[in-house]
Every structure is written in structure tokens, then in C-alpha cells.
Chimera marker file (.cmm) of the C-alpha trace (Angstrom):
<marker_set name="trace">
<marker id="1" x="-40.233" y="71.045" z="42.904" r="1" g="1" b="0" radius="0.5"/>
<marker id="2" x="-40.555" y="67.419" z="41.869" r="1" g="1" b="0" radius="0.5"/>
<marker id="3" x="-38.250" y="64.715" z="43.165" r="1" g="1" b="0" radius="0.5"/>
<marker id="4" x="-37.644" y="61.455" z="41.357" r="1" g="1" b="0" radius="0.5"/>
<marker id="5" x="-36.822" y="58.045" z="42.749" r="1" g="1" b="0" radius="0.5"/>
<marker id="6" x="-33.290" y="58.320" z="41.366" r="1" g="1" b="0" radius="0.5"/>
<marker id="7" x="-32.706" y="61.429" z="43.450" r="1" g="1" b="0" radius="0.5"/>
<marker id="8" x="-34.432" y="60.071" z="46.547" r="1" g="1" b="0" radius="0.5"/>
<marker id="9" x="-32.882" y="56.601" z="46.580" r="1" g="1" b="0" radius="0.5"/>
<marker id="10" x="-29.472" y="57.313" z="45.103" r="1" g="1" b="0" radius="0.5"/>
<marker id="11" x="-27.366" y="54.273" z="44.326" r="1" g="1" b="0" radius="0.5"/>
<marker id="12" x="-29.129" y="51.980" z="46.792" r="1" g="1" b="0" radius="0.5"/>
<marker id="13" x="-31.625" y="50.525" z="44.313" r="1" g="1" b="0" radius="0.5"/>
<marker id="14" x="-28.694" y="49.465" z="42.113" r="1" g="1" b="0" radius="0.5"/>
<marker id="15" x="-26.969" y="48.030" z="45.180" r="1" g="1" b="0" radius="0.5"/>
<marker id="16" x="-30.033" y="45.922" z="45.970" r="1" g="1" b="0" radius="0.5"/>
<marker id="17" x="-30.172" y="44.630" z="42.387" r="1" g="1" b="0" radius="0.5"/>
<marker id="18" x="-26.461" y="43.728" z="42.362" r="1" g="1" b="0" radius="0.5"/>
<marker id="19" x="-26.768" y="41.989" z="45.745" r="1" g="1" b="0" radius="0.5"/>
<marker id="20" x="-29.664" y="39.956" z="44.371" r="1" g="1" b="0" radius="0.5"/>
<marker id="21" x="-27.686" y="38.969" z="41.257" r="1" g="1" b="0" radius="0.5"/>
<marker id="22" x="-24.677" y="38.075" z="43.387" r="1" g="1" b="0" radius="0.5"/>
<marker id="23" x="-26.880" y="35.938" z="45.625" r="1" g="1" b="0" radius="0.5"/>
<marker id="24" x="-28.105" y="33.876" z="42.678" r="1" g="1" b="0" radius="0.5"/>
<marker id="25" x="-24.558" y="33.444" z="41.322" r="1" g="1" b="0" radius="0.5"/>
<marker id="26" x="-23.270" y="32.281" z="44.719" r="1" g="1" b="0" radius="0.5"/>
<marker id="27" x="-26.240" y="29.916" z="45.119" r="1" g="1" b="0" radius="0.5"/>
<marker id="28" x="-25.484" y="28.531" z="41.654" r="1" g="1" b="0" radius="0.5"/>
<marker id="29" x="-21.893" y="27.922" z="42.755" r="1" g="1" b="0" radius="0.5"/>
<marker id="30" x="-23.105" y="25.985" z="45.794" r="1" g="1" b="0" radius="0.5"/>
<marker id="31" x="-25.547" y="23.982" z="43.675" r="1" g="1" b="0" radius="0.5"/>
<marker id="32" x="-22.668" y="22.908" z="41.408" r="1" g="1" b="0" radius="0.5"/>
<marker id="33" x="-20.350" y="21.925" z="44.243" r="1" g="1" b="0" radius="0.5"/>
<marker id="34" x="-19.926" y="18.372" z="42.905" r="1" g="1" b="0" radius="0.5"/>
<marker id="35" x="-20.060" y="19.142" z="39.166" r="1" g="1" b="0" radius="0.5"/>
<marker id="36" x="-16.764" y="18.225" z="37.472" r="1" g="1" b="0" radius="0.5"/>
<marker id="37" x="-14.969" y="21.135" z="35.757" r="1" g="1" b="0" radius="0.5"/>
<marker id="38" x="-17.449" y="23.722" z="37.086" r="1" g="1" b="0" radius="0.5"/>
<marker id="39" x="-15.793" y="27.099" z="37.597" r="1" g="1" b="0" radius="0.5"/>
<marker id="40" x="-16.967" y="29.235" z="40.530" r="1" g="1" b="0" radius="0.5"/>
<marker id="41" x="-18.010" y="32.778" z="39.641" r="1" g="1" b="0" radius="0.5"/>
<marker id="42" x="-18.634" y="35.953" z="41.588" r="1" g="1" b="0" radius="0.5"/>
<marker id="43" x="-19.452" y="39.619" z="41.005" r="1" g="1" b="0" radius="0.5"/>
<marker id="44" x="-17.017" y="42.330" z="42.038" r="1" g="1" b="0" radius="0.5"/>
<marker id="45" x="-19.640" y="44.371" z="43.869" r="1" g="1" b="0" radius="0.5"/>
<marker id="46" x="-17.537" y="47.519" z="44.245" r="1" g="1" b="0" radius="0.5"/>
<marker id="47" x="-16.681" y="47.804" z="40.558" r="1" g="1" b="0" radius="0.5"/>
<marker id="48" x="-20.259" y="46.974" z="39.476" r="1" g="1" b="0" radius="0.5"/>
<marker id="49" x="-21.625" y="49.675" z="41.779" r="1" g="1" b="0" radius="0.5"/>
<marker id="50" x="-18.989" y="52.152" z="40.597" r="1" g="1" b="0" radius="0.5"/>
<marker id="51" x="-20.031" y="51.486" z="36.980" r="1" g="1" b="0" radius="0.5"/>
<marker id="52" x="-23.669" y="52.035" z="37.898" r="1" g="1" b="0" radius="0.5"/>
<marker id="53" x="-22.814" y="55.272" z="39.719" r="1" g="1" b="0" radius="0.5"/>
<marker id="54" x="-20.879" y="56.584" z="36.725" r="1" g="1" b="0" radius="0.5"/>
<marker id="55" x="-23.785" y="55.805" z="34.420" r="1" g="1" b="0" radius="0.5"/>
<marker id="56" x="-22.001" y="53.147" z="32.388" r="1" g="1" b="0" radius="0.5"/>
<marker id="57" x="-23.103" y="49.546" z="32.299" r="1" g="1" b="0" radius="0.5"/>
<marker id="58" x="-21.460" y="46.217" z="31.730" r="1" g="1" b="0" radius="0.5"/>
<marker id="59" x="-21.998" y="45.682" z="28.033" r="1" g="1" b="0" radius="0.5"/>
<marker id="60" x="-20.317" y="44.340" z="24.957" r="1" g="1" b="0" radius="0.5"/>
<marker id="61" x="-19.879" y="46.893" z="22.178" r="1" g="1" b="0" radius="0.5"/>
<marker id="62" x="-19.514" y="45.782" z="18.580" r="1" g="1" b="0" radius="0.5"/>
<marker id="63" x="-16.482" y="47.354" z="16.926" r="1" g="1" b="0" radius="0.5"/>
<marker id="64" x="-16.452" y="48.201" z="13.213" r="1" g="1" b="0" radius="0.5"/>
<marker id="65" x="-12.884" y="47.807" z="11.984" r="1" g="1" b="0" radius="0.5"/>
<marker id="66" x="-13.763" y="48.370" z="8.330" r="1" g="1" b="0" radius="0.5"/>
<marker id="67" x="-16.018" y="50.939" z="6.683" r="1" g="1" b="0" radius="0.5"/>
<marker id="68" x="-17.998" y="48.092" z="5.081" r="1" g="1" b="0" radius="0.5"/>
<marker id="69" x="-18.965" y="46.573" z="8.435" r="1" g="1" b="0" radius="0.5"/>
<marker id="70" x="-22.479" y="46.930" z="9.761" r="1" g="1" b="0" radius="0.5"/>
<marker id="71" x="-22.869" y="48.774" z="13.051" r="1" g="1" b="0" radius="0.5"/>
<marker id="72" x="-23.589" y="46.319" z="15.832" r="1" g="1" b="0" radius="0.5"/>
<marker id="73" x="-25.945" y="46.560" z="18.734" r="1" g="1" b="0" radius="0.5"/>
<marker id="74" x="-24.584" y="46.678" z="22.258" r="1" g="1" b="0" radius="0.5"/>
<marker id="75" x="-25.523" y="43.694" z="24.382" r="1" g="1" b="0" radius="0.5"/>
<marker id="76" x="-25.987" y="44.013" z="28.131" r="1" g="1" b="0" radius="0.5"/>
<marker id="77" x="-24.408" y="41.343" z="30.284" r="1" g="1" b="0" radius="0.5"/>
<marker id="78" x="-27.189" y="39.688" z="32.242" r="1" g="1" b="0" radius="0.5"/>
<marker id="79" x="-24.924" y="38.396" z="34.995" r="1" g="1" b="0" radius="0.5"/>
<marker id="80" x="-23.663" y="41.833" z="36.067" r="1" g="1" b="0" radius="0.5"/>
<marker id="81" x="-20.094" y="41.169" z="34.972" r="1" g="1" b="0" radius="0.5"/>
<marker id="82" x="-19.479" y="37.927" z="36.841" r="1" g="1" b="0" radius="0.5"/>
<marker id="83" x="-15.883" y="36.783" z="36.918" r="1" g="1" b="0" radius="0.5"/>
<marker id="84" x="-14.318" y="33.427" z="37.640" r="1" g="1" b="0" radius="0.5"/>
<marker id="85" x="-12.930" y="32.941" z="41.127" r="1" g="1" b="0" radius="0.5"/>
<marker id="86" x="-9.394" y="31.678" z="41.629" r="1" g="1" b="0" radius="0.5"/>
<marker id="87" x="-9.492" y="28.806" z="44.154" r="1" g="1" b="0" radius="0.5"/>
<marker id="88" x="-7.118" y="28.555" z="47.095" r="1" g="1" b="0" radius="0.5"/>
<marker id="89" x="-7.102" y="24.769" z="46.821" r="1" g="1" b="0" radius="0.5"/>
<marker id="90" x="-8.310" y="23.424" z="43.443" r="1" g="1" b="0" radius="0.5"/>
<marker id="91" x="-9.871" y="19.983" z="43.294" r="1" g="1" b="0" radius="0.5"/>
<marker id="92" x="-8.705" y="17.073" z="41.181" r="1" g="1" b="0" radius="0.5"/>
<marker id="93" x="-11.844" y="17.054" z="39.000" r="1" g="1" b="0" radius="0.5"/>
<marker id="94" x="-11.364" y="20.704" z="37.911" r="1" g="1" b="0" radius="0.5"/>
<marker id="95" x="-14.177" y="22.105" z="40.052" r="1" g="1" b="0" radius="0.5"/>
<marker id="96" x="-13.155" y="25.441" z="41.646" r="1" g="1" b="0" radius="0.5"/>
<marker id="97" x="-16.081" y="25.729" z="44.091" r="1" g="1" b="0" radius="0.5"/>
<marker id="98" x="-14.889" y="25.767" z="47.702" r="1" g="1" b="0" radius="0.5"/>
<marker id="99" x="-17.848" y="25.125" z="49.978" r="1" g="1" b="0" radius="0.5"/>
<marker id="100" x="-16.615" y="27.078" z="52.999" r="1" g="1" b="0" radius="0.5"/>
<marker id="101" x="-15.720" y="30.104" z="50.862" r="1" g="1" b="0" radius="0.5"/>
<marker id="102" x="-19.064" y="30.060" z="49.042" r="1" g="1" b="0" radius="0.5"/>
<marker id="103" x="-21.032" y="29.773" z="52.299" r="1" g="1" b="0" radius="0.5"/>
<marker id="104" x="-19.098" y="32.662" z="53.833" r="1" g="1" b="0" radius="0.5"/>
<marker id="105" x="-19.564" y="34.856" z="50.735" r="1" g="1" b="0" radius="0.5"/>
<marker id="106" x="-23.260" y="33.945" z="50.548" r="1" g="1" b="0" radius="0.5"/>
<marker id="107" x="-23.878" y="34.822" z="54.200" r="1" g="1" b="0" radius="0.5"/>
<marker id="108" x="-21.918" y="38.079" z="53.910" r="1" g="1" b="0" radius="0.5"/>
<marker id="109" x="-23.923" y="39.021" z="50.808" r="1" g="1" b="0" radius="0.5"/>
<marker id="110" x="-27.167" y="38.095" z="52.582" r="1" g="1" b="0" radius="0.5"/>
<marker id="111" x="-26.366" y="40.409" z="55.498" r="1" g="1" b="0" radius="0.5"/>
<marker id="112" x="-25.407" y="43.215" z="53.123" r="1" g="1" b="0" radius="0.5"/>
<marker id="113" x="-28.633" y="42.680" z="51.153" r="1" g="1" b="0" radius="0.5"/>
<marker id="114" x="-30.665" y="42.908" z="54.356" r="1" g="1" b="0" radius="0.5"/>
<marker id="115" x="-28.857" y="46.102" z="55.406" r="1" g="1" b="0" radius="0.5"/>
<marker id="116" x="-29.493" y="47.704" z="52.005" r="1" g="1" b="0" radius="0.5"/>
<marker id="117" x="-33.131" y="46.623" z="52.093" r="1" g="1" b="0" radius="0.5"/>
<marker id="118" x="-33.573" y="48.083" z="55.592" r="1" g="1" b="0" radius="0.5"/>
<marker id="119" x="-31.994" y="51.347" z="54.459" r="1" g="1" b="0" radius="0.5"/>
<marker id="120" x="-34.299" y="51.571" z="51.423" r="1" g="1" b="0" radius="0.5"/>
<marker id="121" x="-37.287" y="50.763" z="53.610" r="1" g="1" b="0" radius="0.5"/>
<marker id="122" x="-36.431" y="53.676" z="55.900" r="1" g="1" b="0" radius="0.5"/>
<marker id="123" x="-36.046" y="55.944" z="52.837" r="1" g="1" b="0" radius="0.5"/>
<marker id="124" x="-39.538" y="54.977" z="51.641" r="1" g="1" b="0" radius="0.5"/>
<marker id="125" x="-40.968" y="55.562" z="55.112" r="1" g="1" b="0" radius="0.5"/>
<marker id="126" x="-39.381" y="59.017" z="55.105" r="1" g="1" b="0" radius="0.5"/>
<marker id="127" x="-40.823" y="59.780" z="51.682" r="1" g="1" b="0" radius="0.5"/>
<marker id="128" x="-44.266" y="58.567" z="52.808" r="1" g="1" b="0" radius="0.5"/>
<marker id="129" x="-44.054" y="60.803" z="55.883" r="1" g="1" b="0" radius="0.5"/>
<marker id="130" x="-43.088" y="63.774" z="53.695" r="1" g="1" b="0" radius="0.5"/>
<marker id="131" x="-45.957" y="63.143" z="51.270" r="1" g="1" b="0" radius="0.5"/>
<marker id="132" x="-48.519" y="62.818" z="54.055" r="1" g="1" b="0" radius="0.5"/>
<marker id="133" x="-47.113" y="65.853" z="55.865" r="1" g="1" b="0" radius="0.5"/>
<marker id="134" x="-46.958" y="64.086" z="59.248" r="1" g="1" b="0" radius="0.5"/>
<link id1="1" id2="2" r="1" g="1" b="0" radius="0.2"/>
<link id1="2" id2="3" r="1" g="1" b="0" radius="0.2"/>
<link id1="3" id2="4" r="1" g="1" b="0" radius="0.2"/>
<link id1="4" id2="5" r="1" g="1" b="0" radius="0.2"/>
<link id1="5" id2="6" r="1" g="1" b="0" radius="0.2"/>
<link id1="6" id2="7" r="1" g="1" b="0" radius="0.2"/>
<link id1="7" id2="8" r="1" g="1" b="0" radius="0.2"/>
<link id1="8" id2="9" r="1" g="1" b="0" radius="0.2"/>
<link id1="9" id2="10" r="1" g="1" b="0" radius="0.2"/>
<link id1="10" id2="11" r="1" g="1" b="0" radius="0.2"/>
<link id1="11" id2="12" r="1" g="1" b="0" radius="0.2"/>
<link id1="12" id2="13" r="1" g="1" b="0" radius="0.2"/>
<link id1="13" id2="14" r="1" g="1" b="0" radius="0.2"/>
<link id1="14" id2="15" r="1" g="1" b="0" radius="0.2"/>
<link id1="15" id2="16" r="1" g="1" b="0" radius="0.2"/>
<link id1="16" id2="17" r="1" g="1" b="0" radius="0.2"/>
<link id1="17" id2="18" r="1" g="1" b="0" radius="0.2"/>
<link id1="18" id2="19" r="1" g="1" b="0" radius="0.2"/>
<link id1="19" id2="20" r="1" g="1" b="0" radius="0.2"/>
<link id1="20" id2="21" r="1" g="1" b="0" radius="0.2"/>
<link id1="21" id2="22" r="1" g="1" b="0" radius="0.2"/>
<link id1="22" id2="23" r="1" g="1" b="0" radius="0.2"/>
<link id1="23" id2="24" r="1" g="1" b="0" radius="0.2"/>
<link id1="24" id2="25" r="1" g="1" b="0" radius="0.2"/>
<link id1="25" id2="26" r="1" g="1" b="0" radius="0.2"/>
<link id1="26" id2="27" r="1" g="1" b="0" radius="0.2"/>
<link id1="27" id2="28" r="1" g="1" b="0" radius="0.2"/>
<link id1="28" id2="29" r="1" g="1" b="0" radius="0.2"/>
<link id1="29" id2="30" r="1" g="1" b="0" radius="0.2"/>
<link id1="30" id2="31" r="1" g="1" b="0" radius="0.2"/>
<link id1="31" id2="32" r="1" g="1" b="0" radius="0.2"/>
<link id1="32" id2="33" r="1" g="1" b="0" radius="0.2"/>
<link id1="33" id2="34" r="1" g="1" b="0" radius="0.2"/>
<link id1="34" id2="35" r="1" g="1" b="0" radius="0.2"/>
<link id1="35" id2="36" r="1" g="1" b="0" radius="0.2"/>
<link id1="36" id2="37" r="1" g="1" b="0" radius="0.2"/>
<link id1="37" id2="38" r="1" g="1" b="0" radius="0.2"/>
<link id1="38" id2="39" r="1" g="1" b="0" radius="0.2"/>
<link id1="39" id2="40" r="1" g="1" b="0" radius="0.2"/>
<link id1="40" id2="41" r="1" g="1" b="0" radius="0.2"/>
<link id1="41" id2="42" r="1" g="1" b="0" radius="0.2"/>
<link id1="42" id2="43" r="1" g="1" b="0" radius="0.2"/>
<link id1="43" id2="44" r="1" g="1" b="0" radius="0.2"/>
<link id1="44" id2="45" r="1" g="1" b="0" radius="0.2"/>
<link id1="45" id2="46" r="1" g="1" b="0" radius="0.2"/>
<link id1="46" id2="47" r="1" g="1" b="0" radius="0.2"/>
<link id1="47" id2="48" r="1" g="1" b="0" radius="0.2"/>
<link id1="48" id2="49" r="1" g="1" b="0" radius="0.2"/>
<link id1="49" id2="50" r="1" g="1" b="0" radius="0.2"/>
<link id1="50" id2="51" r="1" g="1" b="0" radius="0.2"/>
<link id1="51" id2="52" r="1" g="1" b="0" radius="0.2"/>
<link id1="52" id2="53" r="1" g="1" b="0" radius="0.2"/>
<link id1="53" id2="54" r="1" g="1" b="0" radius="0.2"/>
<link id1="54" id2="55" r="1" g="1" b="0" radius="0.2"/>
<link id1="55" id2="56" r="1" g="1" b="0" radius="0.2"/>
<link id1="56" id2="57" r="1" g="1" b="0" radius="0.2"/>
<link id1="57" id2="58" r="1" g="1" b="0" radius="0.2"/>
<link id1="58" id2="59" r="1" g="1" b="0" radius="0.2"/>
<link id1="59" id2="60" r="1" g="1" b="0" radius="0.2"/>
<link id1="60" id2="61" r="1" g="1" b="0" radius="0.2"/>
<link id1="61" id2="62" r="1" g="1" b="0" radius="0.2"/>
<link id1="62" id2="63" r="1" g="1" b="0" radius="0.2"/>
<link id1="63" id2="64" r="1" g="1" b="0" radius="0.2"/>
<link id1="64" id2="65" r="1" g="1" b="0" radius="0.2"/>
<link id1="65" id2="66" r="1" g="1" b="0" radius="0.2"/>
<link id1="66" id2="67" r="1" g="1" b="0" radius="0.2"/>
<link id1="67" id2="68" r="1" g="1" b="0" radius="0.2"/>
<link id1="68" id2="69" r="1" g="1" b="0" radius="0.2"/>
<link id1="69" id2="70" r="1" g="1" b="0" radius="0.2"/>
<link id1="70" id2="71" r="1" g="1" b="0" radius="0.2"/>
<link id1="71" id2="72" r="1" g="1" b="0" radius="0.2"/>
<link id1="72" id2="73" r="1" g="1" b="0" radius="0.2"/>
<link id1="73" id2="74" r="1" g="1" b="0" radius="0.2"/>
<link id1="74" id2="75" r="1" g="1" b="0" radius="0.2"/>
<link id1="75" id2="76" r="1" g="1" b="0" radius="0.2"/>
<link id1="76" id2="77" r="1" g="1" b="0" radius="0.2"/>
<link id1="77" id2="78" r="1" g="1" b="0" radius="0.2"/>
<link id1="78" id2="79" r="1" g="1" b="0" radius="0.2"/>
<link id1="79" id2="80" r="1" g="1" b="0" radius="0.2"/>
<link id1="80" id2="81" r="1" g="1" b="0" radius="0.2"/>
<link id1="81" id2="82" r="1" g="1" b="0" radius="0.2"/>
<link id1="82" id2="83" r="1" g="1" b="0" radius="0.2"/>
<link id1="83" id2="84" r="1" g="1" b="0" radius="0.2"/>
<link id1="84" id2="85" r="1" g="1" b="0" radius="0.2"/>
<link id1="85" id2="86" r="1" g="1" b="0" radius="0.2"/>
<link id1="86" id2="87" r="1" g="1" b="0" radius="0.2"/>
<link id1="87" id2="88" r="1" g="1" b="0" radius="0.2"/>
<link id1="88" id2="89" r="1" g="1" b="0" radius="0.2"/>
<link id1="89" id2="90" r="1" g="1" b="0" radius="0.2"/>
<link id1="90" id2="91" r="1" g="1" b="0" radius="0.2"/>
<link id1="91" id2="92" r="1" g="1" b="0" radius="0.2"/>
<link id1="92" id2="93" r="1" g="1" b="0" radius="0.2"/>
<link id1="93" id2="94" r="1" g="1" b="0" radius="0.2"/>
<link id1="94" id2="95" r="1" g="1" b="0" radius="0.2"/>
<link id1="95" id2="96" r="1" g="1" b="0" radius="0.2"/>
<link id1="96" id2="97" r="1" g="1" b="0" radius="0.2"/>
<link id1="97" id2="98" r="1" g="1" b="0" radius="0.2"/>
<link id1="98" id2="99" r="1" g="1" b="0" radius="0.2"/>
<link id1="99" id2="100" r="1" g="1" b="0" radius="0.2"/>
<link id1="100" id2="101" r="1" g="1" b="0" radius="0.2"/>
<link id1="101" id2="102" r="1" g="1" b="0" radius="0.2"/>
<link id1="102" id2="103" r="1" g="1" b="0" radius="0.2"/>
<link id1="103" id2="104" r="1" g="1" b="0" radius="0.2"/>
<link id1="104" id2="105" r="1" g="1" b="0" radius="0.2"/>
<link id1="105" id2="106" r="1" g="1" b="0" radius="0.2"/>
<link id1="106" id2="107" r="1" g="1" b="0" radius="0.2"/>
<link id1="107" id2="108" r="1" g="1" b="0" radius="0.2"/>
<link id1="108" id2="109" r="1" g="1" b="0" radius="0.2"/>
<link id1="109" id2="110" r="1" g="1" b="0" radius="0.2"/>
<link id1="110" id2="111" r="1" g="1" b="0" radius="0.2"/>
<link id1="111" id2="112" r="1" g="1" b="0" radius="0.2"/>
<link id1="112" id2="113" r="1" g="1" b="0" radius="0.2"/>
<link id1="113" id2="114" r="1" g="1" b="0" radius="0.2"/>
<link id1="114" id2="115" r="1" g="1" b="0" radius="0.2"/>
<link id1="115" id2="116" r="1" g="1" b="0" radius="0.2"/>
<link id1="116" id2="117" r="1" g="1" b="0" radius="0.2"/>
<link id1="117" id2="118" r="1" g="1" b="0" radius="0.2"/>
<link id1="118" id2="119" r="1" g="1" b="0" radius="0.2"/>
<link id1="119" id2="120" r="1" g="1" b="0" radius="0.2"/>
<link id1="120" id2="121" r="1" g="1" b="0" radius="0.2"/>
<link id1="121" id2="122" r="1" g="1" b="0" radius="0.2"/>
<link id1="122" id2="123" r="1" g="1" b="0" radius="0.2"/>
<link id1="123" id2="124" r="1" g="1" b="0" radius="0.2"/>
<link id1="124" id2="125" r="1" g="1" b="0" radius="0.2"/>
<link id1="125" id2="126" r="1" g="1" b="0" radius="0.2"/>
<link id1="126" id2="127" r="1" g="1" b="0" radius="0.2"/>
<link id1="127" id2="128" r="1" g="1" b="0" radius="0.2"/>
<link id1="128" id2="129" r="1" g="1" b="0" radius="0.2"/>
<link id1="129" id2="130" r="1" g="1" b="0" radius="0.2"/>
<link id1="130" id2="131" r="1" g="1" b="0" radius="0.2"/>
<link id1="131" id2="132" r="1" g="1" b="0" radius="0.2"/>
<link id1="132" id2="133" r="1" g="1" b="0" radius="0.2"/>
<link id1="133" id2="134" r="1" g="1" b="0" radius="0.2"/>
</marker_set>
């Protein structure tokens, strides 16, 4: 009986990918802290993971509203469905990045990434032990 990585790892490989994407989005927010009119973004991790678990992905589908229309190609969203964050205290220059919020979210995501990575590492060690027959 063969076992695939999808069966062995479950949803955790998707979780690691989403955590990585979220980390880069949060770092981008921090990098644009002083950019006028920059809008802070974030990924809703729970909904992104739920979409991955259900087999659907964040994509844009082309709709044909007339029989003469060409069928479009679906386009995957590279940012994992990032949404704009509503600030608690907007700045005068239109920038919605709040440094303390971004740092807290970044650190929380970093800890969650490390926990997911540790869990996957233990899964791989278990698979290696099973293959070797130790």
C-alpha cells in the first residue's frame, strides 16, 4: 500500500505556504510604514486554509455572459487572497499601516510558522523511521 505526501502531511504543507506568504505581506506592510496612501494588507489564514482543505483555490474565473464570448482562463491569485486591513487609527497621509499592529501580527505569524515547521519536521522523521524500519 503506497502512501503519498498529501496523505502523510495533510493540510500542514499548505499551512506552511500560507504562513510564508503572510510573512512576506506583513513585512511589505512594515517596509511601507512611511509611504503616503499605502494600504496595509493581510491574509485571512483560516479562510485560506479552509479553501485549500476543500480543494478550491483563490482564483478569478472569467464569466461568459453572451454566447459569442470566448471562454476565459482562470487566473490564480499570487498573494493568497490578501485583503486590506481596516486601521484603528488612520494617519493623515492615508497610510493604514500601524507599526505596533504589524509587529504583533508578524511575530504571531512567525511563531505559528515555526510551530508548523516543527510539526512537519516530526512528520518527516516519523516517515523516515517507518521507511528504515527502525
